[in-house]
C-alpha positions, -999 to 999 in steps of 0.1 A, spaced: 448 254 470 457 240 506 480 267 518 467 282 552 461 319 548 471 341 577 448 371 585 479 391 586 482 386 549 453 413 546 471 442 559 479 457 525 447 445 504 418 466 501 390 461 514 402 433 535 424 458 555 394 475 564 377 448 584 378 441 623 401 415 636 374 389 646 360 393 609 393 389 592 400 356 611 366 343 600 372 352 565 411 335 568 394 304 577 377 302 542 401 318 520 429 299 501 461 307 481 467 288 448 493 289 420 485 290 382 507 285 353 514 308 324 484 309 300 458 299 325 426 316 326 413 327 360 378 338 351 360 345 318 337 374 306 303 367 317 310 344 349 297 350 385 325 366 407 318 343 433 354 347 445 372 379 452 409 373 439 439 393 448 472 389 428 502 378 454 532 371 429 534 374 392 515 391 365 478 390 353 468 403 317 429 415 315 413 406 286 380 413 265 358 383 252 377 380 220 412 379 240 422 415 230 447 427 259 429 456 280 454 459 308 485 443 327 484 439 366 518 433 384 521 417 421 531 445 443 517 474 422 493 499 442 467 480 417 474 447 429 463 456 464 428 457 453 403 428 441 411 416 401 380 430 382 356 420 408 322 428 394 296 402 392 293 390 363 327 394 351 332 424 326 368 411 315 389 379 314 418 371 333 450 353 322 481 346 340 512 359 319 537 336 338 534 315 371 516 334 397 502 330 432 464 341 440 447 346 472 407 337 468 384 349 493 347 342 493 328 371 477 298 370 495 311 363 527 334 393 526 305 415 514 286 404 545 318 410 568 322 443 553 283 451 561 284 438 596 315 456 606 297 490 593 264 484 611 270 496 646 289 486 676 263 469 695 252 442 670 288 435 657 298 430 692 267 408 699 277 385 673 317 385 682 304 374 718 296 338 702 320 310 713 346 302 684 328 272 675 294 290 667 314 316 646 325 285 624 289 275 618 281 309 611 308 310 584 297 278 571 260 291 569 270 322 552 290 302 522 257 285 514 240 296 482 205 302 500 216 328 526 239 347 498 206 361 487 196 374 521 204 408 533 232 413 555 209 429 583 187 398 581 215 377 584 228 392 613 195 391 632 192 354 622 225 345 637 214 363 670 184 342 670 196 305 658 199 278 684 227 251 679 212 216 685 235 184 689 216 151 677 227 115 677 222 88 652 189 75 648 171 105 663 140 118 647 140 153 640 107 161 624 79 139 622 55 134 595 21 148 606 32 170 632 30 207 632 60 227 620 79 250 643 115 250 634 135 255 603 169 234 604 205 237 588 226 208 591 261 222 601 274 184 609 261 149 596 237 134 575 200 125 580 176 107 559 142 120 546 112 95 546 72 99 535 46 76 545 19 64 526 -14 46 537 -8 9 542 29 13 526 65 8 534 79 45 540 95 57 507 130 72 511 131 107 493 164 120 501 197 119 521 209 151 533 243 164 544 260 190 561 249 225 542 215 213 536 182 228 549 150 213 559 119 222 578 108 248 559 79 236 540 54 234 567 65 268 580 57 283 548 28 264 538 13 263 573 2 223 568 17 195 590 51 181 584 50 162 551 78 139 557 100 123 585 138 135 590 157 112 609 195 114 615 218 87 601 247 101 623 255 121 651 258 157 646 249 192 647 219 213 635 211 251 639 174 260 639 154 292 636 118 294 650 89 296 626 82 336 630 119 342 628 122 322 597 91 338 579 106 372 588 140 370 581 143 345 557 113 335 538 103 372 530 135 380 513 136 350 493 102 350 478 107 364 443 72 368 431 60 374 395 23 381 382 12 355 357 14 381 327 50 387 335 58 352 338 43 344 307 62 369 290 95 355 301 86 320 290 75 330 258 108 352 254 125 319 264 142 340 297 124 314 320 110 276 324 76 268 340 82 244 370 48 233 378 48 214 414 15 200 414 5 165 416 1 147 381 -39 145 383 -43 181 391 -19 186 360 -41 166 340 -73 183 349 -58 217 343 -25 216 323 -2 243 319 16 240 284 51 236 283 54 234 318 79 208 336 59 187 361 78 179 394 56 173 424 69 194 455 75 161 472 98 148 446 116 180 440 147 173 464 149 139 446 147 156 409 168 184 412 193 167 391 171 172 361 169 207 365 193 229 346 215 255 368 218 278 340 176 280 335 154 305 353 125 286 367 92 299 377 76 277 401 35 274 401 3 257 417 -30 262 420 -27 285 452 10 296 455 16 281 488 32 250 474 50 270 447 66 291 474 79 262 491 95 249 458 116 285 452 128 283 486 142 245 481 154 258 446 173 288 461 188 270 488 204 249 463 218 277 441 189 276 413 177 308 396 138 308 405 107 328 409 73 319 423 37 327 408 22 351 428 -13 338 439 -13 304 417 -25 297 384 -57 315 373 -87 292 373 -87 288 331 -55 288 315 
């Protein structure tokens, strides 16, 4: 899917043709055109509709979960001007009946653009006044999992307040022990996260690349920075102040559950406890059936988690678990936090 997409292609496609020209241009930069062969499945029943698909040539058959034909879509027809079965999760499957060409558009980005274009002239013009390279990093941010759960109005306000920052290789962005002041997103470059312990060499916790976020832990918990972040290469960051981060990002992403509700979900097999306390704390007050990954190790251990599972993060007070759910959300995991922390006696 390497073919460049021209915004002119959107003229007959709904609702792409309702977008303003600058929104169409941004969306076209992330869109792609690809070809499929006869018999290829475009998507299955139950899949997330992360891409809005349009049929440009050929024919597609819509099917139920058992493969029974439900409808046929032909390129050039009035029906083909609309997204193919775009409900999420998918209610039907789609299969190519012959060679076909498809336009794929990021569904979340399209939804945000539609919302912004209809929220008022002043706000849209404010965003549109950003330089072209700023528009590029805004588009990249919108495609990150963490921002796809934030209300469009919050995203709009966030972009107006975020500050681009250029950094050099070797530059220390965050220093362990210092107070937290900003939340950062890497738009270009790579950095290293290290943690220091008394009389020991710094431990390398993670390497972050473009699309990763950092700095949220101290802003959520009000504790000093618990790690140092150093640039491995030159690059570009965008940052958001502590007060704006809390109001625009943290609150909308804080999915909280009471203990009884969380217990019911775990008992029903709908979720898994993720205890982010230190092992010594867990030993003193264990939570039966919980997976224990201390908060400072969470980024390193993400590969141990199942993306198809729902996780309920917990700790003694709710502060560390709130950080954990933010980290999980930014990586695309389905997660809640236990409101107020674990009860004194389990």
